[in-house]
N, C-alpha and C positions, 0 to 999 in steps of 0.2 A: 349410717348405723350399720355396724358389722352384723354378720349372720347370727352370732351367738346372742347379742343383745336384742336383735329383732325377734328371735325365737322366744326369748323370755317375755318380751312385751306381748307377743301374740298369745302365748300361753296364759298370761294374766288376763288379757282381754276375753279369751274364751271362758276362763273361770267366771269372770263378771257376767258374761252372757248366760252361763248355766245358772248362776245365782238369780239372774233376772227371770229366767224361765221358771225356776222353782218358786220364786216369790209370786209370780203371776198365777201359777197353779194353785198355790195355797190361798192366795187372795180370792180367786174366782171360786174355788171350792168353798171357802168360808161364806162368800156372798150367797151361793146357792143353798148352803145349809141354813143360813139365817132366813132366807126367803121361805124355805120349807117350814121352819119353826114358827115363823110369824104369819103364816097363811091364816087368814080369817081375822087377823088383828084389825082393830079400828084406829082411826087417826084423830088426834086432838091437838090443839095448840098448846105448846109448852113455853114457859118463860124462864130465862136464866135467873136462878135464885142466888147462886153462890159458886165458888170454885175452891178447890183444895189442892195442895201440892201433890203432884204426881211423881216428879223426879227432880231432885236438887241439881242445879247446874254445877259443873266442876271445871277447874282450871286444868288445861292440858299443857304441861311444860314443854312438850316437844313442838307442838304447833303454836305455843304461846297464845292460846285462845281460851276465852271463858265461855262455856256453853250456858245457855239460858235455862232458867227454871221452867219446868212444864207443869201444866195444871189440868186436873180433871174438872169438867164443867158439870154443874148440878142444875137440873131443870125441875120446875114444879109444874104439875098439870092437874086438872080437876075432872073427875068423872062422877056423875050423879051427885054433885054437891060435895064430894069428898076429895081432899087434896092429897096428892102423892108426889114423890120425887124420884128422879131417875138420873143416873150419871153416865157420862160418856165412857167408853171402854179404852180410851187412848189419852195421851197427854199432849197438850198444845201450848206453845208460847204465846199464841194469839188468843187473848181473852176478850170476848165480845162485851158490849155494855150490859150492865145488869138490867134485866127486864127485856132484853132482846128476845125475839121469838124463834122457835124451832118446832117443827112437827114431831110429835111423839106418837109412836104406834104402841098400842096396849092390848092386852088380852081381855076381851069383854067378859070372860068368865072369871078372871082374876086380874083386875085393873092394876095391881101393883107390879105385875109382870109387864115390863115395857122396855122399849129401846128408843134411842134418839136417832131420828132419820138423818141421812146425809153421810158425812165422813165417819168412818169407824176404822177399826184395826184392819179389816179386810180391804176396804177401798184404798187406805193408805199403803197397804202392801202391794196392791195392783199398780198404783202410781209409781211406787219405788221400783217394782219389777220392770215397768215400761222404761223408766229412766236407766236402769242397769242394762237394758237391752239396747236402747237407742244410742247411748254414748259410746260403748265399746264397738257397736256395729259401724259407726261413723269412722272410728279410728282404724278398724279392720279394712274398711273400704279404701282408706287413704294408704295404708301400708301395702295393700294388694295392688294398688295402682288403678283401681276401677274409677275412682273419682277424677283422676287426671284425664280419663278418656271422655268424660262427660263435658258438655258445654257449660259455660259459666252461668247461662240462664237456668239450666236444670239444677245446678248446684245452689244458686240463689233461691230458687223456688223451694227446694228441699230445706235449706237453712231457715228460710222465713217461716215455713210451716212448722218446723221443729221448735223454733223459739215461741211461736204462737201457742202451740200445744203445751209446751213446758210452762209458759206463763199462765195459761188458762187452767191447766191441771193443778198448778200450785194454788191458784185462787179457789179452786173447787175444794182441795184438801183443807184449806184454811177456813172457808166460809161454810162448807158442808152442803153446797148446792150447785147443780149444773146450770141452773137458770141464770141468764144474764142479769135479769132484774133482781134476782135474789142476791147475786154477787154485788151488784151496785148498792142495794139496800144495806148489805153487810158493811161495805166500805164507808158508806155515809154514816152509819151508826157507830162503827167501831174502828175508825181509821187510826193506824199507827204507821210510823215511818218505814218499818220493814216491808209494809205492803207495797211500797214504791218499787221494790225489786221485781215481783211478777208483773206489775203494771208496765214497767219499762221493757220487760221481755216481750209483752204483748205489742207495745208500740213499735219497738225496733223490728220485731218479727213481721209485723204488718207492713211497715215501710219497705223492708227488704223484699217481701213477697210482691207488693204492688210495683216496686221499681223493676223487678225482673219481668213482670207481665208487660210493662210499657216500654221496655228497653228496645231500642232500635237495633237492627241487625248489624249495623256498622259499629255499634258500641260493644258487641260481644267479643 
């Protein structure tokens, strides 16, 4: 790669890094704001009642790809014998089974003011920010020659951890829970073929990580 092309690539990667930092800042700020606004809220079990179209999928002629429709999830919950509904503030292509559960936080002074716990616009932005930071950073390390100076064991450990975090983070965004059992319950209730992608990332990342730990010196 000549110097001009390399400079353009580095500039694009730095822009991606800055976008990642901005997304992280906005996502974390949003989480902190939501925590302040919902301080004192109580928790109740909600059940998926329905879903509605959030954004229609479109065909991209350049990439020759059809994007999927996304949906807002609608949950119902009961407080003092009265039923209420609350919707997610984001769109998702992964629609859980009708009747699947989710924790709802509501204002005890006004129960119709509520939020769905787990994934929201802020957490999705944090995950996107981490992705925009990690991928360009790896490329910058390659272009700068830093990775070439590291041992294969260190590189494999880093790669394995990155794949595991990417797979687990994707499952968190989809299922809305960090809990391993919560993710397992979601997969058992609402399995779809696209869920195989983050699951494969977890398996491959775990195998790469374990292989690097038990690799003998002579194999490095």
